[in-house]
C-alpha positions as CSV (number, residue, x, y, z in Angstrom):
1,M,104.0,-176.3,84.0
2,I,100.6,-174.7,82.3
3,I,100.8,-171.9,85.1
4,N,103.8,-171.1,84.8
5,L,103.9,-170.7,80.5
6,K,100.6,-168.2,81.4
7,Y,103.2,-166.1,84.0
8,Y,106.0,-166.1,81.4
9,V,103.0,-164.3,79.5
10,V,101.9,-162.3,81.5
11,T,105.3,-161.0,83.0
12,I,106.6,-160.5,78.9
13,V,103.0,-158.8,78.1
14,A,102.9,-156.5,81.2
15,I,106.9,-155.6,80.4
16,F,106.4,-154.6,77.0
17,L,103.1,-152.7,78.0
18,A,105.3,-151.1,80.9
19,I,108.0,-150.3,78.0
20,G,105.3,-148.7,75.2
21,I,103.2,-146.7,78.2
22,G,107.1,-145.0,78.8
23,I,107.8,-144.6,75.3
24,F,104.3,-142.8,74.8
25,I,104.9,-140.8,77.9
26,G,108.2,-139.9,76.3
27,I,106.9,-138.4,73.1
28,M,104.3,-136.6,75.0
29,M,106.4,-134.7,76.7
30,D,109.1,-134.1,73.8
31,G,105.8,-133.6,71.7
32,Q,105.0,-130.3,74.6
33,D,108.6,-129.0,74.9
34,L,107.7,-129.0,70.5
35,I,103.7,-127.3,71.0
36,V,105.7,-124.4,73.6
37,D,108.2,-124.2,71.6
38,Q,106.1,-123.8,68.8
39,Q,104.1,-121.2,70.8
40,Q,107.2,-119.6,71.3
41,Q,107.8,-118.9,67.7
42,I,103.9,-118.1,67.1
43,V,104.1,-115.1,70.3
44,T,107.6,-113.7,68.7
45,Q,106.4,-113.7,65.2
46,L,103.4,-111.7,66.1
47,Q,105.5,-109.1,68.8
48,L,107.7,-108.7,65.5
49,K,104.4,-107.6,63.0
50,F,102.7,-106.2,65.7
51,D,106.1,-103.4,66.3
52,E,106.4,-103.8,62.0
53,F,102.6,-102.6,62.1
54,K,103.0,-100.3,65.5
55,Q,106.4,-98.4,63.0
56,K,104.0,-97.6,59.6
57,H,101.2,-96.9,61.8
58,D,103.1,-94.0,63.1
59,E,104.3,-92.8,59.9
60,L,101.5,-92.8,58.5
61,Q,100.0,-90.7,62.2
62,E,102.9,-88.6,61.2
63,R,102.0,-88.1,57.1
64,I,98.6,-87.7,58.1
65,D,99.6,-84.6,60.2
66,F,101.3,-83.4,58.0
67,L,98.3,-82.8,55.5
68,N,96.5,-81.6,57.9
69,I,98.9,-78.5,58.4
70,E,99.2,-78.4,54.8
71,R,95.4,-78.3,54.1
72,E,95.2,-75.2,56.5
73,K,97.4,-73.6,54.7
74,N,95.9,-74.3,51.5
75,I,92.1,-73.3,53.4
76,K,93.9,-70.3,54.4
77,F,95.6,-69.6,51.4
78,I,92.3,-70.1,49.2
79,D,90.6,-68.0,51.8
80,K,92.6,-65.2,51.1
81,V,93.5,-64.9,47.6
82,Y,89.8,-66.1,46.7
83,P,88.0,-62.5,46.6
84,E,90.9,-61.3,44.6
85,I,89.6,-64.1,42.4
86,V,85.4,-63.4,41.4
87,M,86.3,-59.3,42.3
88,N,83.7,-58.1,39.9
89,K,84.3,-60.8,37.2
90,L,80.4,-60.6,36.9
91,T,78.9,-57.2,36.4
92,D,75.9,-56.6,34.9
93,L,74.7,-60.1,35.9
94,D,70.9,-61.0,37.6
95,V,71.4,-63.9,39.1
96,L,68.3,-66.0,40.5
97,I,69.2,-68.9,43.3
98,I,66.1,-71.5,42.8
99,E,66.4,-74.0,45.8
100,T,64.1,-77.1,45.1
101,T,64.7,-78.9,47.9
102,E,64.3,-78.4,51.6
103,D,66.7,-80.8,53.1
104,Y,69.6,-78.3,51.5
105,S,70.5,-75.2,52.1
106,Y,72.4,-72.8,50.2
107,L,72.3,-69.3,51.4
108,G,76.3,-69.4,52.0
109,L,76.0,-68.9,48.0
110,Y,75.1,-65.2,48.9
111,D,78.4,-63.0,49.5
112,S,80.7,-64.6,46.6
113,F,77.7,-63.4,44.0
114,E,78.4,-59.8,46.1
115,K,81.7,-60.9,45.9
116,A,81.7,-60.9,41.9
117,G,80.1,-57.5,41.6
118,V,76.8,-58.9,40.4
119,N,74.1,-56.0,39.6
120,S,72.0,-58.6,41.6
121,V,71.1,-62.1,43.6
122,S,67.7,-63.2,44.9
123,S,66.6,-67.0,46.0
124,L,63.7,-68.9,45.5
125,L,62.8,-72.1,47.4
126,I,60.2,-74.3,46.3
127,K,59.1,-75.8,48.7
128,D,57.1,-79.5,49.4
129,S,53.9,-78.4,49.4
130,F,55.3,-77.7,45.4
131,L,54.9,-81.5,44.9
132,I,51.2,-82.3,43.8
133,N,50.5,-85.5,45.5
134,D,46.5,-86.4,44.5
135,L,44.3,-85.4,42.1
136,S,42.1,-83.2,44.6
137,H,44.7,-81.1,45.5
138,A,45.7,-80.8,41.4
139,Q,42.1,-80.2,40.5
140,Q,41.9,-77.7,43.9
141,I,45.6,-75.7,42.4
142,A,44.6,-75.4,38.8
143,I,41.3,-73.8,40.2
144,D,42.8,-71.1,42.2
145,F,45.8,-70.4,39.2
146,D,42.7,-71.5,36.0
147,L,45.0,-74.5,34.8
148,N,43.1,-76.4,32.4
149,G,44.5,-80.1,33.3
150,N,42.8,-83.0,33.4
151,T,45.5,-85.2,35.6
152,V,47.8,-84.6,38.3
153,E,51.1,-84.6,35.6
154,E,49.2,-81.9,34.1
155,I,48.8,-79.8,36.2
156,Q,52.1,-80.0,38.1
157,G,53.2,-79.7,34.8
158,Q,51.5,-75.9,34.2
159,L,52.0,-74.8,37.4
160,I,56.2,-75.5,36.9
161,E,55.5,-73.2,33.2
162,L,53.1,-70.8,35.0
163,L,55.8,-70.7,38.2
164,C,58.9,-69.6,34.9
165,N,56.9,-67.8,32.9
166,A,56.5,-65.0,35.9
167,L,59.5,-65.3,36.6
168,V,60.7,-64.2,32.8
169,S,58.9,-62.0,32.6
170,G,58.7,-60.5,36.7
171,N,55.3,-61.5,37.1
172,Y,55.2,-60.6,41.5
173,E,51.0,-61.7,41.2
174,I,51.8,-65.2,40.3
175,I,54.8,-65.2,42.5
176,N,53.1,-63.5,45.6
177,S,50.1,-65.6,45.3
178,L,52.3,-69.1,45.2
179,K,54.1,-67.1,48.2
180,E,50.7,-67.4,50.2
181,K,49.8,-70.3,49.3
182,I,52.8,-71.5,51.2
183,M,54.2,-73.3,48.2
184,I,56.9,-71.3,47.6
185,D,59.5,-68.8,49.8
186,F,62.0,-65.9,48.4
187,S,64.1,-63.1,49.3
188,D,62.4,-59.8,49.7
189,Q,64.6,-58.3,47.9
190,M,63.8,-60.2,44.6
191,K,64.5,-58.9,41.7
192,L,62.8,-59.6,38.5
193,P,62.8,-60.5,35.4
194,V,66.2,-62.3,35.6
195,N,68.9,-63.2,33.4
196,S,71.0,-66.2,34.8
197,I,69.4,-69.2,36.8
198,I,71.2,-71.2,39.1
199,I,69.6,-75.3,40.4
200,A,70.5,-75.5,43.6
201,S,69.2,-79.4,45.0
202,G,69.9,-82.7,46.1
203,S,67.8,-85.3,46.8
204,I,67.4,-87.5,49.6
205,D,65.1,-90.2,48.2
206,K,67.0,-93.4,46.4
207,E,63.4,-92.4,43.4
208,K,64.7,-88.4,42.9
209,N,60.7,-86.8,42.8
210,I,61.8,-83.6,42.9
211,L,64.0,-84.1,40.2
212,N,62.2,-85.1,37.8
213,K,58.9,-83.1,38.6
214,I,60.8,-80.1,39.5
215,D,64.4,-79.7,38.7
216,L,64.5,-80.9,34.8
217,P,61.7,-79.5,33.9
218,L,62.7,-76.2,36.1
219,I,65.7,-76.3,33.2
220,H,64.0,-77.5,30.4
221,Y,61.7,-74.8,30.2
222,F,64.9,-72.5,30.9
223,K,67.0,-73.8,27.9
224,N,64.3,-73.5,25.4
225,N,63.5,-70.1,25.9
226,S,67.5,-69.2,25.6
227,I,68.4,-68.9,29.1
228,P,71.2,-69.0,31.0
229,V,70.3,-72.3,33.3
230,M,73.2,-74.5,35.1
231,A,73.0,-76.8,38.4
232,V,74.9,-76.8,41.8
233,E,74.7,-79.2,44.7
234,K,76.5,-79.6,47.8
235,T,79.4,-82.6,48.6
236,S,77.2,-84.0,51.2
237,V,73.9,-85.2,49.6
238,I,73.0,-88.2,50.0
239,Y,72.2,-88.8,46.1
240,S,73.2,-87.1,43.4
241,N,71.4,-84.7,40.4
242,I,74.7,-84.5,38.2
243,P,74.3,-87.9,36.2
244,E,70.8,-86.0,35.4
245,Y,71.4,-83.1,34.9
246,K,74.7,-83.8,32.9
247,K,72.0,-85.9,30.5
248,A,69.7,-82.8,30.2
249,R,73.5,-80.7,29.2
250,V,73.7,-77.7,31.9
251,S,76.4,-76.8,33.6
252,T,77.6,-77.9,36.7
253,V,79.3,-78.1,40.2
254,D,79.1,-80.6,42.4
255,N,81.1,-79.2,45.3
256,V,79.6,-75.4,45.6
257,D,79.9,-76.2,49.7
258,T,83.9,-75.4,49.3
259,V,85.3,-72.1,48.2
260,I,86.9,-73.8,45.3
261,G,83.4,-74.7,44.7
262,K,82.4,-71.5,45.0
263,V,84.9,-70.4,42.4
264,A,83.9,-72.7,39.7
265,L,80.9,-71.7,40.1
266,M,81.3,-67.7,39.4
267,M,83.7,-69.1,36.4
268,V,80.4,-71.0,34.6
269,L,78.2,-67.9,35.3
270,S,80.4,-65.9,33.0
271,G,80.4,-68.6,30.7
272,Q,82.7,-71.1,31.2
273,E,81.0,-74.4,30.0
274,G,81.5,-78.0,31.8
275,N,80.7,-80.6,34.3
276,F,83.3,-79.3,37.7
277,G,83.8,-80.7,40.9
278,E,85.3,-83.5,43.1
279,K,82.8,-86.5,42.4
280,E,83.4,-89.1,39.8
281,T,81.0,-87.5,37.2
282,A,82.8,-84.1,37.4
283,E,85.4,-83.6,34.7
284,A,87.4,-81.5,36.4
285,L,87.9,-79.2,39.5
286,I,87.0,-75.7,38.2
287,P,87.2,-74.2,34.9
288,E,90.5,-72.8,32.9
289,G,89.2,-69.6,33.7
290,F,86.8,-66.4,33.4
291,I,85.2,-65.5,30.3
292,T,85.5,-61.6,30.8
293,I,81.4,-60.7,30.6
294,E,80.9,-57.6,28.3
């Protein structure tokens, strides 16, 4: 009797276990179908998203191509009318471009001044060696140029003033001495004195040593001596000096490597004031026009 009861119990358990396994297998099979359906839905949604993205991409590419074509047309138009815009607008000006960095070249500005009919345009490059780095170097410079400063800062300031005085008075002896010591370089046809100064620069280091030790002292000197001075830089400079130039209250052009920037430069030289260009510091792209110089 006991054996038969165990047999029935085992049988019943086996039956229910088989039923449970069957139900589990059925659920798993249904679950797999559900998972396959969900994956198919995801694939379909991704395909739709991809098609939508491709359509938007194609539309944007068409827009880009259209804008590039329009840009090329605008550039050609500006190049055509540019000479007419600046033609003989700056007669009787003697302009000096002072490049205070060897990292960027501003030779491309010369053609603009020729079109504008300036009396003369000269260029002077202040080389990196113009910066005094130690006291022994400063003392030697003080001896060479008869300066009386005691510190690096004092002698650097006196050297800047010496250069500015030479540019304003037309002292070629000092200018040539600085060139012989490879501290500056200048165009062979440089004409002094001048009546308009352009500071052309741009920093490659965050400390902006050239800006603080050369650019700003130059600007302050010319302003204090009532000589028109402005500052320009290229769109590609790593660290812009325009914010500091604005604080010094001089007019600026931050895209002088473009045709529009060159026109803005000419307009500022004619007497317009402000900060122009493409960067955040610009107040407008370009001045309203030329001021006729009598």
